[in-house]
VMD Tcl script that draws the C-alpha trace (Angstrom):
set ca {
  {19.53 6.26 -37.54}
  {20.15 9.84 -38.50}
  {17.37 11.44 -40.67}
  {17.49 11.25 -44.44}
  {15.50 11.85 -47.66}
  {13.72 8.48 -49.06}
  {12.00 8.87 -52.29}
  {9.62 5.96 -52.32}
  {6.73 7.08 -54.82}
  {8.30 5.91 -57.94}
  {4.90 4.69 -59.12}
  {3.60 8.31 -59.15}
  {6.57 9.85 -60.87}
  {10.15 9.48 -61.21}
  {13.16 11.67 -60.90}
  {14.50 12.66 -64.52}
  {17.76 10.77 -65.25}
  {20.84 12.97 -65.66}
  {21.52 11.30 -69.05}
  {17.88 12.10 -70.15}
  {18.13 15.79 -69.06}
  {21.46 15.83 -71.08}
  {20.01 14.36 -74.21}
  {17.31 16.97 -74.11}
  {19.11 20.12 -73.31}
  {20.38 21.22 -77.14}
  {16.68 20.75 -77.95}
  {15.71 23.32 -75.21}
  {18.32 25.74 -76.08}
  {20.21 25.78 -79.45}
  {18.20 22.84 -81.63}
  {14.72 24.71 -81.25}
  {13.73 24.08 -84.81}
  {10.15 23.27 -85.95}
  {10.39 19.53 -86.88}
  {7.79 20.08 -89.81}
  {10.13 22.70 -91.46}
  {12.40 21.90 -94.58}
  {15.69 23.92 -93.38}
  {18.52 22.19 -91.58}
  {17.43 23.42 -88.05}
  {13.79 21.87 -88.53}
  {15.32 18.76 -89.94}
  {17.82 18.17 -87.07}
  {14.82 18.00 -84.72}
  {12.76 15.69 -87.22}
  {15.82 13.42 -86.90}
  {15.72 13.48 -83.29}
  {11.97 12.98 -83.19}
  {12.37 9.73 -85.41}
  {15.40 8.35 -83.13}
  {13.18 8.72 -80.39}
  {10.47 7.02 -81.99}
  {12.63 3.98 -82.83}
  {13.83 3.68 -79.21}
  {10.41 3.90 -77.83}
  {9.20 1.15 -80.29}
  {12.41 -1.01 -79.40}
  {11.45 -1.56 -75.82}
  {7.96 -3.18 -76.75}
  {9.16 -4.94 -79.99}
  {7.00 -2.76 -82.31}
  {7.68 -1.21 -85.64}
  {8.49 2.65 -85.16}
  {5.72 3.65 -87.69}
  {3.02 2.45 -85.21}
  {4.29 4.78 -82.43}
  {2.49 8.14 -81.83}
  {3.66 10.66 -79.31}
  {1.09 12.22 -77.05}
  {1.24 14.58 -74.04}
  {0.66 11.82 -71.46}
  {-0.44 8.33 -70.53}
  {-4.19 9.96 -69.95}
  {-4.32 11.10 -73.39}
  {-3.05 7.89 -74.98}
  {-5.64 6.05 -72.99}
  {-8.46 8.62 -74.36}
  {-7.22 8.31 -78.05}
  {-7.34 4.32 -77.71}
  {-10.97 4.24 -76.28}
  {-12.67 7.16 -77.79}
  {-10.48 6.96 -80.98}
  {-11.32 3.36 -81.70}
  {-14.85 3.26 -80.47}
  {-15.54 6.41 -82.99}
  {-13.69 5.02 -85.71}
  {-15.42 3.35 -88.74}
  {-13.93 0.08 -88.04}
  {-15.84 -0.21 -84.69}
  {-19.02 1.08 -86.65}
  {-22.18 -0.95 -85.38}
  {-20.30 -2.36 -82.29}
  {-21.30 -0.44 -79.28}
  {-19.71 -2.46 -76.51}
  {-16.48 -2.42 -74.56}
  {-14.73 -4.25 -72.03}
  {-12.51 -3.17 -69.27}
  {-11.94 -4.07 -65.32}
  {-13.10 -2.68 -62.30}
  {-9.64 -1.70 -61.09}
  {-8.37 0.38 -63.94}
  {-6.98 3.84 -63.70}
  {-9.27 6.66 -63.79}
  {-8.13 7.65 -67.12}
  {-9.79 4.53 -68.35}
  {-12.88 4.27 -65.92}
  {-13.88 7.84 -66.42}
  {-13.29 7.66 -70.17}
  {-15.36 4.53 -70.25}
  {-18.24 6.25 -68.12}
  {-18.03 9.28 -70.60}
  {-18.66 6.78 -73.47}
  {-21.55 5.02 -71.85}
  {-23.18 8.57 -71.78}
  {-22.78 8.71 -75.72}
  {-24.61 5.23 -75.75}
  {-21.76 2.85 -75.64}
  {-22.18 -0.18 -73.39}
  {-19.42 -1.17 -71.16}
  {-18.67 -4.16 -68.81}
  {-16.72 -3.88 -66.05}
  {-15.05 -7.28 -65.12}
  {-14.39 -8.34 -61.31}
  {-11.04 -9.11 -60.56}
  {-9.76 -12.07 -58.15}
  {-8.20 -11.43 -54.56}
  {-5.08 -10.32 -56.26}
  {-6.35 -8.15 -58.78}
  {-6.11 -9.98 -61.75}
  {-8.75 -10.53 -64.48}
  {-9.84 -14.15 -64.71}
  {-9.65 -15.25 -68.47}
  {-12.96 -17.12 -68.10}
  {-14.67 -13.99 -67.02}
  {-13.32 -12.08 -70.11}
  {-14.35 -14.86 -72.57}
  {-17.84 -15.02 -71.15}
  {-18.50 -11.14 -71.54}
  {-17.29 -10.86 -75.16}
  {-20.29 -10.36 -77.46}
  {-20.78 -10.24 -81.02}
  {-20.88 -6.44 -80.76}
  {-17.90 -6.33 -78.49}
  {-15.35 -3.66 -80.31}
  {-12.80 -3.37 -77.57}
  {-11.25 -4.71 -74.76}
  {-8.95 -2.62 -72.29}
  {-7.23 -4.29 -69.54}
  {-4.22 -2.96 -67.75}
  {-0.89 -4.51 -68.19}
  {-0.12 -3.90 -64.30}
  {-2.04 -2.10 -61.39}
  {-0.67 1.46 -60.38}
  {-1.76 0.78 -56.71}
  {-0.94 -2.93 -55.83}
  {1.36 -3.80 -58.55}
  {-0.33 -6.87 -59.80}
  {0.71 -7.80 -63.40}
  {-1.93 -9.28 -65.63}
  {-1.52 -12.18 -67.80}
  {-1.46 -10.21 -71.08}
  {-0.18 -12.66 -73.36}
  {-3.32 -15.04 -72.51}
  {-5.73 -11.91 -72.74}
  {-4.15 -10.78 -76.15}
  {-4.39 -14.39 -77.46}
  {-8.03 -14.57 -76.66}
  {-8.88 -11.44 -78.18}
  {-7.15 -11.97 -81.27}
  {-9.14 -15.61 -81.47}
  {-12.27 -13.68 -80.92}
  {-11.41 -10.77 -83.46}
  {-11.64 -8.27 -80.72}
  {-9.37 -5.32 -80.63}
  {-7.16 -5.37 -77.34}
  {-5.63 -2.20 -75.73}
  {-3.75 -2.34 -72.50}
  {-2.64 0.62 -70.44}
  {1.00 -0.02 -69.66}
  {2.02 3.26 -68.10}
  {3.09 1.31 -65.00}
  {4.88 -1.80 -66.77}
  {6.60 0.09 -69.76}
  {10.11 -0.06 -68.96}
  {9.62 -2.10 -65.65}
  {8.85 -5.55 -67.01}
  {9.15 -7.22 -70.42}
  {6.71 -6.05 -73.03}
  {6.43 -7.42 -76.35}
  {3.24 -6.33 -78.51}
  {3.98 -8.95 -81.31}
  {4.08 -11.86 -78.81}
  {1.30 -10.67 -76.72}
  {-1.15 -9.89 -79.22}
  {-1.68 -6.38 -78.30}
  {-3.22 -3.99 -80.64}
  {-2.78 -0.82 -78.95}
  {-0.80 0.09 -75.62}
  {-0.53 3.38 -73.74}
  {2.66 4.49 -71.85}
  {3.78 7.66 -70.34}
  {7.38 9.19 -69.85}
  {7.44 10.31 -66.38}
  {7.21 6.87 -65.02}
  {10.60 5.83 -66.43}
  {12.88 8.75 -65.60}
  {11.83 10.75 -68.49}
  {10.06 14.23 -68.14}
  {6.41 14.88 -67.44}
  {4.11 16.13 -70.35}
  {5.14 13.55 -72.73}
  {3.59 9.91 -73.68}
  {3.17 7.66 -76.63}
  {0.69 5.16 -77.91}
  {1.30 1.98 -79.87}
  {-1.47 1.53 -82.71}
  {-0.93 -1.90 -84.63}
  {-0.84 -1.27 -88.22}
  {-4.28 -1.71 -89.55}
  {-6.16 -0.56 -86.51}
  {-8.17 2.62 -87.22}
  {-8.31 5.20 -84.51}
  {-10.00 8.59 -84.93}
  {-7.81 11.44 -83.88}
  {-8.67 13.54 -80.51}
  {-6.91 16.51 -81.75}
  {-6.97 18.05 -85.37}
  {-5.03 20.41 -86.93}
  {-1.84 20.52 -88.77}
  {-1.44 16.71 -89.37}
  {1.53 15.86 -87.19}
  {2.08 12.35 -86.24}
  {0.50 11.06 -89.25}
  {-2.58 12.96 -88.75}
  {-3.30 10.90 -85.73}
  {-2.19 13.66 -83.21}
  {-1.88 17.07 -84.48}
  {0.07 19.92 -83.00}
  {3.60 20.92 -83.00}
  {5.75 18.27 -81.32}
  {7.41 18.61 -77.98}
  {10.81 17.60 -79.23}
  {12.88 18.23 -76.09}
  {10.50 15.77 -74.09}
  {10.07 13.36 -76.78}
  {14.15 13.14 -77.05}
  {13.89 12.49 -73.30}
  {11.39 9.55 -73.52}
  {13.29 8.12 -76.28}
  {16.70 8.28 -74.36}
  {14.88 6.76 -71.20}
  {13.72 3.92 -73.31}
  {17.09 3.21 -74.60}
  {18.42 3.18 -71.02}
  {15.41 0.87 -69.74}
  {15.87 -1.65 -72.67}
  {19.57 -1.72 -71.97}
  {19.31 -2.23 -68.20}
  {16.05 -3.83 -67.92}
  {17.18 -7.35 -66.56}
  {19.68 -6.07 -63.90}
  {17.23 -3.31 -62.81}
  {14.37 -5.81 -62.44}
  {16.70 -8.11 -60.37}
  {17.99 -5.12 -58.25}
  {14.46 -4.08 -57.45}
  {13.11 -7.55 -56.61}
  {15.49 -7.76 -54.20}
  {15.00 -4.39 -52.47}
  {11.29 -4.98 -52.42}
  {11.73 -8.31 -50.97}
  {13.64 -6.68 -47.93}
  {10.71 -4.02 -47.59}
  {7.93 -6.27 -47.76}
  {9.72 -9.02 -45.34}
  {10.41 -6.10 -43.01}
  {7.02 -4.48 -43.01}
  {4.99 -7.79 -42.70}
  {6.81 -8.33 -39.41}
  {4.59 -5.54 -37.89}
  {1.32 -7.25 -36.38}
  {-2.02 -7.07 -38.43}
  {-0.36 -6.06 -41.88}
  {-1.13 -7.60 -45.03}
  {0.51 -7.34 -48.48}
  {-1.83 -6.27 -51.09}
  {-1.84 -7.76 -54.69}
  {-0.27 -10.72 -56.29}
  {2.81 -12.05 -54.19}
  {5.06 -12.93 -57.25}
  {3.09 -11.49 -60.40}
  {3.79 -8.10 -59.11}
  {5.79 -4.85 -60.35}
  {9.54 -5.20 -59.34}
  {9.55 -1.98 -57.18}
  {6.04 -2.11 -55.98}
  {5.35 -2.79 -52.24}
  {1.65 -2.26 -51.01}
  {0.45 -2.97 -47.69}
  {-2.86 -2.40 -45.57}
  {-2.28 -1.73 -41.78}
  {-4.87 -2.26 -39.50}
  {-6.28 0.50 -37.35}
  {-4.15 3.24 -39.07}
  {-5.63 6.00 -41.38}
  {-3.51 6.11 -44.49}
  {-3.28 9.78 -44.90}
  {-2.18 10.23 -41.40}
  {0.57 7.55 -41.97}
  {1.82 9.30 -45.30}
  {1.73 12.68 -43.72}
  {3.82 11.52 -40.50}
  {6.36 9.48 -42.89}
  {6.87 12.87 -44.79}
  {7.68 14.50 -41.65}
  {10.49 11.82 -41.37}
  {11.73 12.56 -44.95}
  {9.91 9.48 -46.50}
  {7.73 9.84 -49.67}
  {5.10 7.40 -49.89}
  {1.43 7.43 -50.96}
  {-1.84 5.89 -49.88}
  {-5.33 4.84 -51.68}
  {-7.27 6.28 -48.87}
  {-8.18 9.87 -49.63}
  {-10.23 12.52 -47.69}
  {-12.77 14.24 -50.00}
  {-15.58 16.52 -48.91}
  {-15.59 15.28 -45.17}
  {-15.73 11.72 -45.90}
  {-13.05 9.07 -46.24}
  {-13.26 7.06 -49.45}
  {-11.14 3.88 -49.64}
  {-9.36 2.99 -52.70}
  {-11.67 1.37 -55.55}
  {-8.90 -1.03 -56.29}
  {-8.82 -2.22 -52.82}
  {-12.42 -2.61 -52.66}
  {-12.48 -4.37 -55.92}
  {-9.94 -7.12 -54.65}
  {-12.27 -7.80 -51.86}
  {-10.85 -5.81 -48.99}
  {-13.18 -4.23 -46.33}
  {-13.64 -0.41 -46.05}
  {-11.98 -0.69 -42.61}
  {-8.71 -2.39 -43.82}
  {-8.55 -0.31 -47.00}
  {-8.28 2.72 -44.89}
  {-4.85 2.03 -43.68}
  {-3.37 1.43 -47.39}
  {0.23 2.46 -47.84}
  {2.41 2.21 -51.05}
  {5.92 2.23 -51.20}
  {7.31 2.00 -54.79}
  {11.06 1.81 -55.10}
  {13.32 2.80 -58.16}
  {16.84 2.25 -59.06}
  {18.06 5.17 -57.17}
  {16.86 3.68 -54.09}
  {19.33 1.89 -51.67}
  {19.30 -0.87 -48.97}
  {20.18 1.82 -46.60}
  {16.93 3.67 -47.82}
  {14.94 0.43 -47.03}
  {16.36 0.16 -43.66}
  {15.53 3.80 -42.82}
  {11.86 3.39 -44.13}
  {11.66 0.09 -41.77}
  {12.75 1.81 -38.91}
  {10.64 4.99 -39.29}
  {7.62 3.20 -40.31}
  {7.55 1.07 -37.33}
  {7.90 4.35 -35.09}
  {5.10 6.18 -37.03}
  {2.63 3.04 -36.75}
  {3.38 2.52 -32.93}
  {2.45 6.10 -32.60}
  {-0.68 6.10 -34.50}
  {-2.02 2.92 -33.19}
  {-1.31 4.22 -29.65}
  {-3.85 7.20 -30.63}
  {-6.12 4.74 -32.35}
  {-9.62 4.19 -30.60}
  {-9.82 0.84 -32.51}
  {-6.53 -0.69 -31.85}
  {-6.31 -3.64 -29.72}
  {-2.77 -5.16 -29.63}
}
mol new
graphics top color blue
foreach p $ca { graphics top sphere $p radius 0.5 }
foreach p [lrange $ca 0 end-1] q [lrange $ca 1 end] { graphics top cylinder $p $q radius 0.2 }
display resetview
């Protein structure tokens, strides 16, 4: 098969949809007004801002007034955790609960909060990366202020039972936040039906630009702002709004809402073909839940292979992929997610994540399978621990 370029790292970031870019362009050129001003040019930006807010809200069944724009998903996560625990509403409650396989935007923020005197319970997960409802219920205390559990894992793609978690938190009177950066726009999200109090999302995961995100905060939930200043976003997040990128996020949300069912079906078909092909290689396992997973996420561990070498050699073949294994200061540290689901250090070193998007084709999958097999064969032939 001839060489080609295949982008299969859509969980890391996505290409901007041309329709999104077209919608943004006027606000990068002629429609440059500040949305806080009273004259016509500024009011044009203000209308675009509110239209985008509505589109972002529609994709999660929220009220537009409950959507606040941020700079990224990590900021939204920080705003949820720090902002709520520092609020008057949480006064006297110094305990929060999260899981051991969250994104570092949650884990590192939780660790920082511990240094301030808050207590954090890090729940274990099952072999697929799901939080057990019984573990969560047992961990809730009278002084528990907040539960933060990710909607879907960024490495293995497992989707949690968010509706059940939300229901339990609502019954216990505990605020529930979910990091939905990987899920929003890729699987159905309904903040009302799922009893979600706060939700984080990011634009560049849904074919919008980098540098823009949003947070849903249910009406009545108090959150202290991280950034103070001019009082934009109803005093929740000050700073002149990034109108062009916000408009892009709104358009991306509109496109995802109109195409969600068909895109999910398409990506599930492509992923099934890719997963079936990869698992034909000996001593290769699928990581994450076999069915409750993001439609485009395919994650594996390949025995006797080192992840970074695998990714670099795939790149030489024009394939963009990722690994949970990362070399740091001369020591190879496996992914906290893979260790969290019970895999050994040895097998975790051979992790490979291939995440597909709507732009990918069956021909892309065929190419990945052909070149991946060749790369694995070469690396295993060099491996001192491989025994066929």
